[in-house]
C-alpha positions as CSV (number, residue, x, y, z in Angstrom):
1,M,16.1,2.9,28.0
2,K,14.0,4.6,25.0
3,D,10.1,3.8,24.8
4,R,9.2,1.7,21.9
5,L,6.9,2.9,19.1
6,V,4.9,0.4,17.6
7,I,4.8,0.5,14.0
8,F,1.3,-0.8,12.5
9,D,1.1,-0.8,8.8
10,T,-2.4,-0.9,6.9
11,T,-1.3,-0.4,3.4
12,M,-3.0,-3.7,2.5
13,R,-6.3,-2.9,4.2
14,D,-6.8,1.2,4.5
15,G,-4.4,1.6,1.8
16,E,-6.3,-0.6,-0.6
17,Q,-9.4,1.2,-0.1
18,S,-7.8,3.8,-2.5
19,P,-9.9,3.4,-5.6
20,G,-8.2,1.2,-8.1
21,A,-5.4,0.3,-5.9
22,S,-6.5,-3.3,-5.6
23,M,-4.2,-6.0,-4.8
24,T,-4.2,-9.7,-5.5
25,K,-3.6,-12.4,-2.8
26,Q,0.1,-13.1,-4.4
27,E,0.7,-9.4,-4.3
28,K,-0.4,-9.0,-0.7
29,I,2.0,-11.9,0.2
30,R,4.9,-10.1,-1.5
31,I,4.1,-7.0,0.4
32,G,3.9,-8.9,3.5
33,K,7.0,-10.4,3.2
34,A,8.5,-6.8,2.2
35,L,7.0,-5.2,5.4
36,E,8.2,-8.4,7.5
37,K,11.8,-7.8,6.0
38,M,11.3,-4.2,7.2
39,R,10.6,-5.5,10.5
40,V,7.1,-3.9,10.7
41,D,5.6,-4.7,14.4
42,V,2.1,-5.2,13.0
43,I,0.4,-5.8,9.7
44,E,-3.2,-5.0,8.8
45,A,-3.5,-7.5,6.2
46,G,-7.3,-6.9,5.2
47,F,-10.9,-6.9,6.6
48,A,-11.7,-10.5,6.8
49,A,-15.7,-10.2,6.3
50,A,-15.5,-7.8,3.7
51,S,-15.3,-10.5,0.9
52,G,-14.0,-13.9,0.4
53,G,-11.0,-12.4,-1.6
54,D,-9.7,-10.5,1.5
55,F,-10.5,-13.5,3.7
56,E,-8.2,-15.7,1.6
57,S,-5.4,-12.8,1.4
58,I,-5.3,-12.6,5.0
59,Q,-4.8,-16.5,5.5
60,A,-2.5,-16.2,2.9
61,V,-0.2,-13.7,4.6
62,A,-0.8,-15.2,7.9
63,A,0.6,-18.6,6.5
64,N,3.6,-16.9,5.1
65,V,4.7,-14.1,7.3
66,R,6.0,-15.4,10.7
67,E,7.8,-12.5,12.3
68,S,5.4,-9.6,12.3
69,T,1.9,-9.7,14.0
70,I,-0.6,-10.1,11.7
71,C,-4.0,-8.3,12.2
72,S,-7.5,-8.2,10.5
73,L,-10.0,-5.4,11.2
74,A,-13.5,-6.4,12.0
75,R,-16.7,-4.5,13.1
76,A,-18.0,-4.7,16.6
77,V,-20.7,-7.7,15.4
78,D,-20.6,-11.5,15.7
79,R,-19.7,-12.3,11.8
80,D,-16.8,-10.1,11.6
81,L,-15.2,-11.1,14.7
82,E,-15.6,-15.1,13.9
83,Q,-14.3,-14.2,10.3
84,A,-11.4,-12.4,11.8
85,A,-10.6,-15.5,13.8
86,A,-11.0,-17.8,11.0
87,A,-8.7,-15.9,8.8
88,L,-5.8,-15.8,11.4
89,K,-5.8,-19.1,12.5
90,Q,-2.1,-20.0,10.7
91,A,-0.7,-16.5,12.1
92,E,2.3,-17.1,14.5
93,R,1.1,-13.7,16.2
94,A,-2.4,-12.6,15.8
95,R,-4.6,-9.4,16.5
96,I,-8.0,-8.8,16.0
97,H,-8.8,-5.1,15.5
98,T,-12.3,-4.3,16.2
99,F,-13.9,-1.0,15.9
100,I,-17.4,1.0,16.4
101,A,-18.2,4.7,15.8
102,T,-18.2,7.1,18.6
103,S,-18.9,10.5,17.6
104,P,-22.4,11.9,18.5
105,I,-23.0,12.0,14.2
106,H,-21.9,8.7,13.6
107,M,-23.9,7.3,16.7
108,E,-27.2,9.1,15.6
109,H,-27.2,8.9,11.8
110,K,-25.3,5.8,10.9
111,L,-25.2,3.4,14.0
112,R,-28.7,4.5,15.4
113,M,-27.6,3.6,18.9
114,S,-27.5,5.6,21.9
115,P,-24.3,6.0,23.8
116,D,-25.2,3.2,26.4
117,Q,-25.8,0.5,23.6
118,V,-22.6,1.8,21.9
119,V,-20.5,0.8,25.1
120,E,-22.2,-2.3,25.5
121,Q,-21.4,-3.5,22.0
122,A,-17.9,-2.5,22.5
123,V,-17.3,-4.2,25.5
124,Y,-19.2,-7.4,24.1
125,A,-16.9,-7.4,20.7
126,V,-13.7,-7.1,22.8
127,K,-14.6,-9.9,25.2
128,K,-15.4,-12.0,22.3
129,A,-12.6,-11.2,20.3
130,R,-10.4,-11.9,23.4
131,G,-11.9,-15.5,23.4
132,F,-10.1,-16.0,19.9
133,V,-6.9,-14.2,20.6
134,D,-4.9,-12.6,23.3
135,D,-3.8,-9.4,21.4
136,V,-7.1,-7.0,20.8
137,E,-7.1,-3.8,19.6
138,F,-10.4,-1.4,20.2
139,S,-10.6,1.5,17.6
140,C,-13.3,4.6,18.5
141,E,-14.1,5.2,14.8
142,D,-14.1,9.3,14.1
143,A,-12.8,9.9,17.8
144,G,-11.2,13.1,16.5
145,R,-14.9,14.3,16.6
146,S,-16.0,12.5,19.8
147,D,-17.1,13.7,23.0
148,I,-13.7,13.4,25.3
149,D,-16.1,12.3,28.1
150,F,-17.6,9.5,25.9
151,L,-14.3,8.6,24.9
152,C,-13.3,8.4,28.2
153,R,-15.9,6.1,29.4
154,I,-15.9,3.7,26.5
155,I,-12.0,3.2,26.7
156,E,-12.0,2.5,30.3
157,A,-14.6,0.0,29.6
158,T,-12.9,-1.8,26.7
159,I,-9.5,-1.8,28.6
160,D,-11.4,-3.5,31.5
161,A,-12.9,-6.2,28.7
162,G,-9.4,-7.0,27.6
163,A,-8.5,-4.7,24.8
164,R,-4.5,-4.2,24.9
165,T,-4.4,-1.4,22.5
166,I,-6.1,1.5,22.4
167,N,-6.7,3.2,18.8
168,I,-7.7,7.0,18.6
169,P,-8.1,7.8,14.6
170,D,-9.0,10.9,13.0
171,T,-11.1,9.3,10.5
172,V,-11.9,12.1,8.4
173,G,-8.9,13.9,8.7
174,Y,-10.4,16.9,10.8
175,A,-7.7,17.4,13.6
176,I,-5.1,20.1,13.9
177,P,-1.6,18.9,15.9
178,A,-2.0,20.9,18.8
179,E,-5.8,20.0,19.4
180,F,-4.9,16.3,18.3
181,G,-2.2,15.9,21.1
182,D,-4.0,17.7,23.5
183,K,-6.7,14.9,23.2
184,I,-4.3,12.0,23.5
185,R,-2.7,13.7,26.9
186,I,-6.3,14.2,28.2
187,L,-7.2,10.8,27.7
188,L,-3.9,9.4,29.4
189,E,-4.5,11.6,32.2
190,R,-8.1,11.0,32.8
191,I,-8.9,7.3,31.9
192,P,-7.9,5.3,35.1
193,N,-6.6,2.0,33.6
194,A,-4.8,3.8,30.7
195,D,-1.6,2.2,31.9
196,K,-2.7,-1.5,30.8
197,A,-3.1,-0.8,27.2
198,I,-0.8,1.0,24.5
199,F,-2.6,4.0,22.9
200,S,-2.7,4.2,19.0
201,V,-3.2,7.0,16.4
202,H,-4.5,6.3,12.8
203,C,-4.6,9.6,11.0
204,H,-6.2,10.8,7.7
205,N,-4.4,13.1,5.4
206,D,-7.3,15.3,4.2
207,L,-5.7,18.5,5.6
208,G,-2.2,17.2,4.8
209,L,-1.4,16.9,8.4
210,A,-1.5,12.9,9.1
211,V,2.0,12.7,10.0
212,A,1.9,15.8,11.9
213,N,-0.8,14.9,13.9
214,S,0.6,11.3,14.5
215,L,4.0,12.9,15.6
216,A,1.7,15.4,18.1
217,A,0.1,12.5,19.5
218,V,3.3,10.3,20.0
219,A,4.9,13.5,21.6
220,N,1.8,13.3,23.9
221,G,1.9,9.5,24.8
222,A,0.8,7.6,22.0
223,R,3.2,4.4,21.6
224,Q,1.5,3.0,18.3
225,V,0.8,4.5,14.9
226,E,-0.8,3.4,12.0
227,C,0.2,4.4,8.8
228,T,0.9,3.0,5.2
229,I,3.5,2.6,2.6
230,N,3.8,6.1,0.6
231,G,0.9,7.5,2.5
232,L,-1.5,5.3,0.5
233,G,-4.9,5.0,1.4
234,E,-8.7,6.3,0.8
235,R,-9.5,9.9,-0.2
236,A,-6.0,11.8,0.4
237,G,-4.5,9.0,2.2
238,N,-2.9,8.1,5.5
239,A,0.1,9.0,7.7
240,A,3.2,7.8,5.8
241,L,5.2,5.1,7.3
242,E,8.4,6.0,6.0
243,E,8.0,9.9,7.3
244,I,7.0,8.7,10.8
245,V,9.9,6.3,10.8
246,M,12.5,9.0,9.8
247,A,11.1,11.9,11.6
248,T,11.2,9.8,14.9
249,R,14.9,8.7,14.1
250,T,16.0,12.0,12.8
251,R,14.7,14.1,15.7
252,A,15.4,11.8,18.6
253,D,16.1,14.8,20.5
254,L,12.8,16.0,20.8
255,L,11.2,12.4,20.3
256,D,12.8,9.8,22.6
257,L,11.8,7.0,21.1
258,E,12.6,4.0,18.9
259,T,11.1,1.7,16.4
260,G,12.4,-1.6,15.1
261,I,12.2,-0.7,11.5
262,D,15.1,-1.4,9.3
263,A,15.1,1.9,7.4
264,T,17.3,0.4,4.6
265,Q,14.2,-1.4,3.2
266,I,12.2,1.7,3.0
267,V,12.9,2.8,-0.6
268,P,12.6,-0.8,-1.9
269,T,9.2,-1.5,-0.1
270,S,8.1,2.0,-1.4
271,R,8.8,1.0,-5.1
272,L,7.3,-2.5,-4.6
273,V,3.6,-0.9,-3.4
274,S,4.0,1.8,-5.9
275,S,4.6,-1.0,-9.1
276,I,2.0,-3.3,-7.3
277,T,-1.0,-0.5,-7.0
278,G,0.0,1.4,-9.9
279,F,0.3,4.7,-7.7
280,P,3.5,6.3,-8.8
281,V,5.4,8.0,-6.0
282,Q,5.6,12.0,-6.6
283,P,9.2,13.2,-7.4
284,N,9.0,15.6,-4.4
285,K,7.8,13.1,-2.0
286,A,9.5,12.8,1.3
287,I,12.1,10.1,1.9
288,V,11.1,8.1,-1.1
289,G,10.5,10.7,-4.1
290,A,13.3,10.8,-6.8
291,N,14.1,14.2,-5.6
292,A,14.2,13.7,-1.8
293,F,17.9,13.8,-1.6
294,A,18.7,15.8,-4.8
295,H,20.5,19.7,-4.6
296,E,19.9,21.9,-7.5
297,S,20.9,24.9,-5.8
298,G,24.5,25.7,-6.3
299,I,25.0,26.9,-2.8
300,H,23.4,23.8,-1.3
301,Q,25.7,21.6,-3.6
302,D,28.6,23.5,-2.6
303,G,27.7,22.9,1.3
304,V,27.0,19.5,1.0
305,L,30.3,18.4,-1.0
306,K,32.1,20.3,1.8
307,H,30.1,18.8,4.9
308,R,26.6,16.7,4.0
309,E,25.0,17.9,7.3
310,T,24.8,21.5,5.9
311,Y,21.7,20.5,3.9
312,E,21.3,16.9,4.4
313,I,19.5,15.9,7.8
314,M,19.4,12.0,6.6
315,Q,21.9,9.8,4.6
316,A,20.1,8.5,1.4
317,E,21.8,5.2,2.0
318,D,20.0,4.9,5.3
319,V,16.8,4.7,3.6
320,G,17.6,2.2,0.9
321,W,18.6,4.5,-1.8
322,G,21.7,3.3,-4.0
323,A,21.8,0.3,-2.3
324,N,19.3,-2.0,-4.8
325,K,21.1,-2.5,-7.9
326,M,21.8,-5.8,-9.3
327,V,24.7,-6.6,-11.5
328,M,23.2,-9.1,-13.5
329,G,22.7,-9.3,-17.4
330,K,22.2,-11.7,-20.3
331,H,24.7,-14.2,-19.2
332,S,23.3,-14.6,-15.8
333,G,21.6,-17.9,-15.1
334,R,18.6,-19.3,-13.7
335,A,20.1,-20.0,-10.1
336,A,21.5,-16.4,-9.8
337,F,18.1,-14.9,-11.1
338,R,16.0,-17.2,-8.5
339,S,18.7,-16.4,-5.7
340,R,18.0,-12.8,-6.4
341,L,14.1,-13.1,-6.5
342,E,14.0,-14.6,-3.2
343,E,16.3,-12.2,-1.6
344,L,13.5,-9.8,-2.8
345,G,10.7,-11.7,-1.1
346,V,9.7,-13.3,-4.6
347,T,8.7,-16.8,-5.2
348,F,6.8,-18.6,-7.5
349,E,4.7,-21.5,-7.3
350,T,5.4,-23.5,-10.1
351,D,8.8,-23.9,-12.2
352,E,6.6,-23.0,-15.2
353,L,6.1,-19.6,-14.0
354,L,9.7,-19.2,-13.1
355,N,10.7,-20.3,-16.5
356,K,8.3,-17.8,-18.2
357,A,10.0,-15.0,-15.3
358,F,13.6,-16.0,-16.7
359,A,12.7,-15.8,-20.3
360,R,11.2,-12.2,-19.6
361,F,14.5,-11.4,-17.8
362,K,16.5,-12.6,-20.8
363,D,14.4,-10.3,-23.2
364,L,15.2,-7.4,-21.0
365,A,18.8,-8.2,-20.4
366,D,19.1,-7.9,-24.4
367,K,17.4,-4.3,-24.4
368,K,19.2,-3.1,-21.1
369,H,23.0,-3.0,-19.8
370,E,22.2,-3.1,-16.3
371,I,19.3,-4.7,-14.6
372,F,17.8,-3.2,-11.4
373,D,15.6,-4.6,-8.8
374,E,12.8,-2.6,-9.7
375,D,13.1,-3.7,-13.1
376,L,12.8,-7.5,-11.6
377,Q,9.5,-6.0,-9.4
378,A,7.8,-5.0,-12.7
379,L,8.8,-8.2,-14.4
380,V,7.7,-10.5,-11.4
381,S,4.2,-8.2,-11.4
382,E,3.9,-8.9,-15.4
383,T,4.4,-12.6,-15.4
384,K,2.0,-13.3,-12.7
385,Q,-0.7,-10.8,-14.1
386,A,-0.3,-12.7,-17.4
387,A,-1.1,-16.0,-15.5
388,V,-4.1,-14.9,-13.8
389,A,-6.1,-13.6,-16.5
390,D,-5.6,-13.7,-20.5
391,T,-8.9,-13.2,-22.0
392,Y,-7.0,-10.4,-23.9
393,R,-3.4,-10.8,-25.0
394,L,-1.3,-8.4,-27.2
395,I,0.1,-10.5,-29.9
396,S,2.2,-7.4,-31.6
397,L,2.2,-4.0,-32.2
398,E,3.5,-1.7,-35.1
399,S,3.6,2.1,-34.9
400,H,4.2,5.0,-37.5
401,C,4.8,8.5,-36.1
402,A,6.4,11.3,-38.3
403,T,6.8,15.0,-37.7
404,G,3.6,16.6,-39.6
405,E,2.0,13.3,-39.9
406,T,-1.0,11.7,-37.9
407,P,0.4,8.8,-35.8
408,V,-1.1,5.3,-36.7
409,T,-0.8,2.2,-34.9
410,E,-1.7,-1.2,-35.7
411,V,-2.1,-4.3,-33.1
412,V,-2.9,-7.8,-33.1
413,V,-4.8,-8.4,-30.1
414,S,-5.9,-12.2,-28.9
415,F,-9.3,-12.3,-27.6
416,N,-10.3,-15.9,-26.1
417,G,-7.6,-17.3,-28.4
418,E,-8.7,-15.6,-31.5
419,E,-6.7,-12.9,-33.2
420,H,-7.7,-9.8,-34.3
421,R,-6.2,-7.1,-36.5
422,C,-7.0,-3.3,-35.8
423,K,-5.4,0.0,-37.0
424,S,-6.2,3.7,-35.5
425,Q,-4.9,7.0,-35.9
426,G,-4.6,9.1,-32.7
427,S,-3.2,12.1,-31.4
428,G,0.3,10.2,-30.6
429,P,1.2,6.7,-31.3
430,V,0.1,6.0,-27.4
431,D,-3.5,7.3,-28.2
432,A,-3.6,5.3,-31.5
433,A,-2.6,2.3,-29.7
434,L,-5.3,2.4,-26.9
435,K,-7.9,3.4,-29.7
436,A,-7.0,0.1,-31.8
437,I,-7.2,-2.1,-28.7
438,E,-10.4,-0.4,-27.8
439,M,-11.7,-1.3,-31.5
440,V,-11.2,-4.8,-30.5
441,A,-12.5,-5.0,-27.2
442,Q,-15.3,-2.7,-27.3
443,S,-15.4,-2.3,-23.6
444,G,-17.1,0.8,-23.1
445,A,-15.2,1.9,-20.2
446,N,-14.0,5.2,-19.3
447,Q,-10.5,5.8,-19.1
448,L,-9.9,7.9,-16.0
449,L,-6.1,8.0,-15.8
450,Y,-2.9,7.4,-17.9
451,S,0.5,8.1,-16.3
452,V,3.9,7.1,-17.1
453,N,6.7,6.6,-14.7
454,A,10.5,5.5,-15.2
455,I,11.4,2.7,-13.3
456,T,15.0,3.4,-13.4
457,Q,17.6,5.8,-14.6
458,G,18.9,6.5,-17.8
459,T,17.4,6.5,-21.3
460,D,17.1,2.5,-21.5
461,S,14.9,2.4,-18.4
462,Q,11.6,0.6,-18.6
463,G,8.7,2.8,-18.5
464,E,5.9,1.5,-16.4
465,V,2.6,2.4,-17.5
466,T,-0.5,2.8,-15.6
467,V,-4.0,2.8,-17.1
468,R,-7.1,3.5,-14.6
469,L,-10.6,2.3,-16.2
470,E,-14.3,2.7,-15.1
471,K,-17.4,0.8,-15.9
472,G,-20.5,0.5,-14.2
473,G,-18.8,1.9,-10.9
474,R,-16.2,-0.4,-10.8
475,I,-12.7,0.7,-11.1
476,V,-9.4,-0.9,-12.1
477,N,-6.1,-0.2,-12.6
478,G,-4.0,-1.7,-15.2
479,Q,0.0,-1.9,-15.3
480,G,2.5,-2.6,-18.0
481,A,6.2,-2.1,-18.1
482,D,8.6,-2.2,-21.3
483,T,11.4,-0.2,-22.5
484,D,9.2,1.0,-25.3
485,I,6.5,3.1,-24.1
486,I,4.0,2.4,-26.7
487,T,4.3,-1.4,-25.9
488,A,4.0,-0.7,-22.4
489,S,0.7,1.6,-23.0
490,A,-0.6,-1.2,-24.6
491,K,0.2,-3.8,-22.0
492,A,-1.4,-1.4,-19.3
493,Y,-4.7,-1.2,-21.4
494,I,-4.7,-5.3,-21.9
495,H,-4.1,-5.8,-18.0
496,A,-7.1,-3.3,-17.2
497,L,-9.4,-5.2,-19.6
498,N,-8.6,-8.4,-18.2
499,Q,-9.4,-7.2,-14.7
500,L,-12.7,-5.8,-15.9
501,V,-13.7,-9.2,-17.8
502,S,-12.3,-11.3,-14.8
503,G,-14.1,-8.9,-12.3
504,A,-10.8,-8.9,-10.0
505,D,-11.2,-5.0,-9.4
506,R,-10.9,-5.5,-5.8
507,Q,-10.1,-7.9,-3.1
508,H,-12.9,-6.1,-0.7
509,P,-15.6,-3.1,-1.3
510,Q,-15.4,0.1,0.3
511,V,-16.6,-1.2,4.0
512,E,-16.7,1.9,6.5
513,G,-13.6,1.4,8.8
514,V,-11.5,3.6,10.7
């Protein structure tokens, strides 16, 4: 039998530490259900001690996701461990993931602890965590720059204390594949009780080597990889789940391993995460990018037509491409609409919200001949956004643009129930629309990003717009979708403003972790 490679997803914890990639509790539930449908082994739902919002989100994911193990990160201190245990009480299968820094630079300058003290604290934390749950993971923060002898010492001690998974993270993305693979091999050879734990890796992508380092570790005995959908994560991101899974499957000749992942759910989950976070997937992104299975070269096209495997090492259908079109239109009923949403893992807390979503669906069906799952995901996000915060609300928009003339856009925006009308010029109709909204809001926020992404194919596709705003060090992403790009842009700006007003910019602050 092949060895099993455990897939540990940290999209909702490390992935959320990307500036602006905040997720609400309901959005985390949606992502959790999608990961469960993909059959991810372990879902790290957050950092319970970081904030009340993160605590509640972990609770909600634990209550709604039953097939995957639900995990909370915790520093090696009493409060973190207790909060993690409390947040995971409703989980069918729970894991506490505790960590402490092990590199000389971290121990001296951040922890201000001696190596002996660090080992003592790590052992204490693992034993305390085992008092709450049977499944405990221990991480050596900054293991990539840690002394190998000290790693052997602390890992042996924490396995004896009850840790059943040992994580070796490349916290700052410093490692090179050959070096990192050797480190895993040496640890497994030198630690006497290494056979009593699964060794895991958590690689950052600062040098673009997160996936390569993870695979090098797997080739040398690691049996868990910590990764994120679309490679989302702080700084340059993490190892991409979709790349790890498909590399393992495609190169089974070298990596004699199997995962339990349902790969057909990769593309739908990728698009869901992109929609929720506002981080679009680049077209040439491996596996999930729009061009991942496209062939421009005539030689390549000819080869693929004659025999697919001449230029394709995977089938697009295997990862979910082309399998998620929903054939519904303006004559489709509420029951069919609800049923399809449930298949996508989407439910509404009240019939009122469902009715609002259905009304939006009908409006969209009048504009588009075919409705896709991606359209539904955007529609659901918009409905739930409107239900959470509506300090600002777009009432109407009128834009005038002609060749040789300065574009002008007039908007009517409701602020706390009072309507305001403003008109502005701009370099284009979108610029004019956002300036007009800002005349009402007077937010003083700095716009850091404006991006447009077509949700589906065709000129009737909805455009999904992301607007990132910053004010006073807080960063928020606003999203909006519409078949009219100007309207989508206005919706995105309004959404970002509502987040600034509500303070819902993050589920947790930047708390140092693995």
